[in-house]
C-alpha positions as CSV (number, residue, x, y, z in Angstrom):
1,M,102.2,75.2,120.2
2,T,103.6,79.8,121.2
3,K,104.4,81.5,116.9
4,K,106.7,83.3,119.7
5,P,110.1,80.7,119.1
6,F,109.2,81.2,115.2
7,H,109.1,84.3,114.9
8,F,113.0,85.0,117.2
9,L,114.1,82.6,114.5
10,I,113.2,84.7,111.4
11,L,114.3,87.1,113.1
12,I,118.1,85.8,114.1
13,L,117.6,84.6,110.6
14,T,116.3,88.1,109.3
15,L,119.2,90.0,111.6
16,A,122.1,87.0,110.0
17,F,121.1,88.2,106.3
18,A,121.1,91.9,106.7
19,A,124.3,91.7,108.4
20,C,126.0,90.0,105.4
21,N,124.7,92.9,103.4
22,K,123.5,95.5,105.7
23,A,124.9,97.6,108.4
24,T,122.5,98.2,109.7
25,P,118.2,97.8,109.3
26,A,117.7,100.8,106.9
27,G,121.7,102.1,106.9
28,F,121.1,102.3,103.3
29,W,119.1,106.0,103.9
30,K,121.9,107.7,105.3
31,N,123.2,107.8,101.8
32,Y,120.4,109.1,100.1
33,K,121.0,112.8,99.0
34,K,123.3,112.9,101.8
35,D,124.1,116.6,101.4
36,L,120.5,117.8,102.7
37,V,120.4,115.5,105.1
38,V,119.5,117.3,108.2
39,K,118.9,114.4,111.4
40,N,119.9,110.8,111.4
41,I,119.6,109.2,115.1
42,S,120.0,105.3,115.1
43,D,119.5,102.9,118.3
44,Q,119.9,99.7,116.8
45,G,119.7,97.1,119.5
46,L,120.0,92.8,120.1
47,Y,116.4,92.7,119.8
48,G,115.3,95.7,118.1
49,G,115.9,99.5,117.2
50,H,114.4,102.6,114.4
51,R,115.9,105.0,112.4
52,V,114.8,108.5,111.6
53,V,116.8,110.3,108.5
54,C,115.5,113.8,108.0
55,W,115.9,116.0,105.0
56,K,115.4,119.0,103.8
57,S,115.8,120.9,101.1
58,D,115.5,124.7,99.5
59,R,114.4,124.3,96.5
60,A,111.6,122.9,95.4
61,N,110.1,119.7,94.7
62,T,113.0,117.9,95.0
63,F,112.2,115.0,97.1
64,N,110.1,113.0,94.1
65,F,108.4,110.6,94.9
66,K,109.8,107.8,91.7
67,E,113.3,108.6,92.5
68,V,112.6,108.0,96.6
69,H,110.7,105.1,95.6
70,D,113.7,103.8,92.8
71,F,116.1,103.9,95.6
72,A,114.0,101.8,98.7
73,N,112.8,99.2,96.1
74,N,116.8,99.1,94.5
75,N,117.4,98.3,98.6
76,G,114.6,96.4,100.4
77,W,112.0,97.6,100.9
78,T,108.8,97.0,98.6
79,L,106.4,100.1,98.5
80,V,102.6,98.8,100.6
81,D,100.9,101.8,100.0
82,S,99.9,105.2,100.8
83,A,97.5,108.1,102.4
84,D,98.1,111.9,102.5
85,F,97.2,113.4,106.2
86,N,96.3,116.7,106.0
87,Q,97.9,119.7,108.2
88,E,94.5,119.0,111.2
89,Q,96.7,115.1,111.0
90,T,99.4,116.2,111.3
91,S,99.1,119.2,114.2
92,K,96.9,116.2,115.8
93,W,100.6,114.4,115.9
94,V,102.2,115.1,119.0
95,Y,103.4,112.5,121.8
96,D,103.9,114.3,125.2
97,N,104.0,118.1,123.6
98,N,106.6,117.4,121.4
99,P,105.8,116.3,117.1
100,I,105.6,112.7,116.4
101,F,105.4,110.6,114.0
102,P,102.5,108.1,115.2
103,L,105.4,104.7,114.5
104,S,105.3,101.7,117.0
105,H,104.9,98.1,116.8
106,T,101.2,98.5,115.8
107,G,102.3,100.4,112.8
108,L,101.4,103.0,111.9
109,N,98.5,104.4,114.8
110,D,96.3,106.9,116.2
111,P,98.1,109.6,117.9
112,A,95.5,109.9,120.7
113,K,96.7,107.1,122.3
114,N,99.7,107.1,125.5
115,I,102.9,104.9,123.4
116,S,106.0,105.0,125.3
117,T,107.9,104.1,121.1
118,Y,105.9,107.3,119.9
119,A,109.0,109.3,121.5
120,D,111.6,107.6,119.0
121,F,110.3,109.1,116.2
122,P,110.5,113.2,115.7
123,R,108.6,115.5,113.6
124,W,110.6,118.1,111.8
125,F,107.6,119.8,109.2
126,G,104.2,119.0,109.1
127,G,101.0,120.3,107.2
128,H,100.2,118.6,104.3
129,V,102.0,114.8,104.2
130,K,102.1,112.4,101.9
131,V,103.1,109.4,103.5
132,Y,103.6,105.5,102.0
133,R,104.6,102.4,103.7
134,F,107.2,99.8,102.8
135,K,108.2,95.9,104.0
136,T,111.4,96.3,104.5
137,G,112.3,92.6,104.9
138,W,112.2,93.3,108.8
139,I,109.7,92.5,111.2
140,T,108.0,94.3,114.5
141,I,107.1,92.7,116.8
142,E,104.9,93.9,119.0
143,P,105.5,93.5,122.7
144,G,103.3,90.1,124.6
145,T,102.5,89.2,122.1
146,D,102.7,86.8,119.0
147,N,100.9,89.5,116.1
148,S,104.1,90.7,113.8
149,L,104.3,93.1,111.3
150,E,106.9,93.1,107.7
151,E,105.5,96.6,107.0
152,N,107.1,98.9,109.2
153,G,109.5,101.6,107.1
154,F,107.6,105.1,106.0
155,V,108.5,107.7,103.8
156,V,107.5,111.1,104.7
157,I,106.9,113.9,102.5
158,N,106.2,117.5,102.4
159,S,103.3,118.8,100.6
160,D,105.8,121.0,97.9
161,R,108.4,118.1,98.3
162,T,111.0,119.9,100.6
163,E,110.8,118.1,103.1
164,M,111.2,114.2,103.5
165,A,111.6,111.9,106.0
166,V,112.2,108.1,106.7
167,Y,110.8,106.2,110.0
168,H,111.9,102.3,110.5
169,L,110.7,100.7,113.6
170,W,112.4,97.2,114.3
171,G,112.1,93.7,116.8
172,E,110.7,93.7,120.0
């Protein structure tokens, strides 16, 4: 027996539940510090989608992780872990000569891989960043397999906490 029908059932149930509670996956992020949003990319389809939101402030320490975490948690995102990436690492996050956040259906990846999904996740700042990984209540299914992930939402904050971005990928 294949797991594929089970994954699609989970996806359909997730969509039905979310449709009652949220307009689009990760759509609640549009309401976080609305006046500081500089980019909002959303492509939501029947079988999957993605969202990228980027904020910018002139004031240091604008993006306090406790506040961000509370906002995410209150909207159904559960923190899994975090990691630091330095300038040398983030400078390698490039796809087709453009800075990206290396997110695919298998999670945060080695940017040396040539994965077309990277084109959906532009990056507007680099340097030293902290990346927080969340369970979002949505799943990501690796195309052509039965492999799925629940940890598919990421918050990235730069070192002086003047810039923040959210990256979310769901479905297949």
